Every structure is written in structure tokens, then in C-alpha cells.
SEKE-555638 format. One record per residue: y, z, x of N, C-alpha, C in turn. Coordinates in steps of 0.1 Angstrom, whole numbers, plus 2048, in hexadecimal, padded with zeros to 3 digits. Atoms other than C-alpha are relative to their C-alpha. Layout:
YZXYZXYZX
...
***
This chain:
7F47F880753028295C7FE7FC7F0
80280280E52C28693580F7FA7FC
7F48048065462759208058097F5
7FA7F580A55E28A90B8047F77F4
7FB80580C56C2858E880F7FD804
7F27FF7FF59028F8F180480380E
7F87FC7F45A328C91380E8027FE
7F17FD8005C429F9158067FF80D
7FA8037F35DA29193080E808800
7F07F77FF5F72A893C8057FD80D
7F88047F460F29A95680880C804
7F77F57FD6222B49698057FE810
7FA8027F46392B498780680E806
7FB7F37F964F2D398D7FC80C7F9
8047F680963F2E89727F780A809
8097F67F862F30997F7F48037F5
80B7FD80860F3179718048097F4
7FA7F880B62432F95C8067F67F5
7FB80A80963331094C7F57F97F9
80C8098066112FE9457F980A7F9
8077F780860231E9387FF8017F2
7FF80080F60D31D9157F67F47FA
80780A8065FF2FB9107F2802803
80F7FF7FC5DD3019217FA80C7F6
8057F58085DA32290E7FF7FB7F1
80180680E5E230D8ED7F47F97FC
80E8098005C42F58F47F480B801
80A7F67FE5AE3139007FC8087F2
8017F780B5B43268E07FE7F97F1
80480880C5AC30A8C67F58067FA
80B7FA80A5953158A97F87F47FC
80880980757A2FF89D7FE7F4806
80280E7F75772E48B87F3803809
80A8007F75592DD8CE8077FE80E
7FA8017F35682E58F27F87F780A
80A8087F654A2D09018067F37FE
7F980C80155E2B28F480D7FD804
7F47FF7FC57E2B9903801801810
7FD7FE7F158C2B492680F801801
7F08007FD5AF2BB9338017FC80F
7FC8067F45BE2A794F80E803803
7F37FF7FD5DA2B49618047F780D
7FC80A7F75EC29897480C806808
7F57FA7F96012A79908097F2807
7F880A7FB61E28D99780780280F
7FA7FE7F36212959BC80A80C801
7F77F58006312B69B47FA80A809
8047F67F562F2D69CA7F58097F9
8087F680761D2EA9B07F17FE801
80F8038005F72EC9B67FA80A7F6
8077F780A5E12F999B7F6808807
80A7F97FA5CB3169A77F48007F6
80C7FF8075A731899E80080E7F6
7FF7F38085AE33D9928077FE7F3
7F980280A5C733197B7F87F77F4
80980980A5B031496B7F680A7FB
80C7F980559532F9688038097F2
7F97FA80C5AD33F94C7FB7F97F5
80380980B5A33219377F27FB7FF
80F8037FE57D3239357FA7F87F5
80780780C5793119137FF7F1802
8008107FF57F2EC9217FD7FF80F
8008067F25792D994180E7FC804
7F38047FB5982D49567FE7F780D
80080A7F559D2B696F80F800806
7F18027FA5BC2B79868007F480A
7FE80C7FB5C729699380D801808
7F17FF7FB5E42919AD8047F2805
7FA80D7FB5FB2739B380480280D
7FC8017F160326A9D780E802801
7F18008016282639CD8048047F4
7FB7FC80F63D26F9B18057F37FA
7FD80D80863F2539988058027F4
7FC7FE80C64A26497A7F48047F8
80B7FC80963627195C7F77F47FC
80880B80462C24E9527F47FC809
80C8037F66172489727F780B801
8087F380160B26C9717F77FE7F4
80880180C5FE26594F7F57F4803
80A80C7FC5EC24395B7F680780B
80B7FC7F85DC2579767F88097FB
80A7F88095CF27095D7F67F87F9
80680A8095C52549487F27F9807
80A8077F95B12449637F4809805
80B7F87FD59B2639687FC8067F0
8047F980D59826B9407F27F87FD
80F8048065742689318018017F2
7FE7FF80E57F26D90D8017F47F8
80080C80857A2558F280F7FF7FB
7F380080659E2608E580980880D
7F77FA7F75BB26B8FC80C8067F7
7F47FB8065D72838F380880380D
7F77FC7F75F628490980B80C7FD
7F77F38026092A690C80980180D
7F97FB7F56262B09217FD80D804
8047F67FC6232CE93580680C7FB
7FA7F480663A2E39207FC7FE7EF
80380081062A2D98FC7F680C7FE
8087F58076142F28E87FA7F97F6
80880380B5F92E78D17FF80A7F6
8027F580C5F82F88AF7F08007FE
80F7FF8015D53058A47FC7F87F3
80180980B5CF2E888C7F17F9800
80D8097FE5AB2DB8987F48047F6
80D7FC8065942EE8807F97F77F4
80580780C5932D38647FD7F2805
80280D7FB58D2B487D7F37FF806
80E8017F956C2A688980380080F
7FD8037F357E29D8AA80980A805
7F67F47FF5972B98AA80F7FA801
7F28038005BD2B88AC8047F57F5
7FC80880C5C52A78898108017FE
7F17FE8025EA2AF88F8067F3800
7FA80C8015FF2928838097FC80C
7F78007F661629889F7F87F980E
80A8057F55F928F8B87FB7F07FE
80680E8005F126B8C07F57FE808
80D8027FB5CD2658C67FF7F1802
80280D7FB5C82458DA7F17FE804
80E8037FD5A42358DB8017FD80F
8008047F259B2318FF7F17FB803
7F68097FB59321890F8087FB7F3
7F78068095AF2078FB7F87F57FA
80580C8085A71ED8E08057F2807
7FC80C7F65A81CA8F18087F77F7
7F68098075C31B18E57F77F37FD
80680D8045B61918D48097F5807
7F980B7FC5C01718E58087FB7F5
7F880680C5DB15D8D27F77F67F9
8078088075CF14A8B67F38067FB
80C7FB8055B11608AF80480A7F4
***
């Protein structure tokens, strides 16, 4: 599997495809980024909504991975499950009802929106005390 530059992790539980659609559309419609470097990870927190392949086919610009939690553990555990599958150098966490503005055209890695927190992955290691 090739490594990506950005992994976008989206936890969801009770959200329907219609609720997640605006966020995925806003990612799919970004201008000026290389979608080969983007992956989207939908992390189902043991909710009833199953994402259909026909729904995911609407967003052809990026690769989508769907992961499932066995038990409902809240959005934090769903984010962790998504992070466990991330291959990106950076990670963006979005909620299912978020929408990304079209701001990527001026960035080398995309998504320079100051409201987005890009986290290096794997995380930087902590130095032992005294170093």
C-alpha cells in the first residue's frame, strides 16, 4: 500500500449518508491538490449506518477506507481506530457534519486552513527526562 501525505479521519455513529455527504463533497471538490496524496477514513463507531459502495463511488477523487468499531466507544475511540489505519504523513480529524472550505490551492500539501490542525504521523517521540 502506498503512503499518503494526508489522512482525513472521520468518526461517525448515527449520521446517515446524507449527513456525511456535504463533508465528503467538500473534500472531493477541493481545487489545486493532488488527490493521489489524500485518503479519507470513515470510522464507524458501531452505528447502524453502513456506507454503500454506490455512495462512495460519488467521491472518485480520493481513496476511501471504511473501518468499523465492534462496540460503541465514542468519537475518540473511533478516531483512534481510523488513525490505526492511516498511512498519511499528516492527519486531519473532521466530524461527520463538518465542511472544508476550498482553500487548498496555495499549499504544497493541501488544506492550509488555519482552522485545521495537521498532526505529523507517526507522532513525534517524547524525549526522556533530562534530555
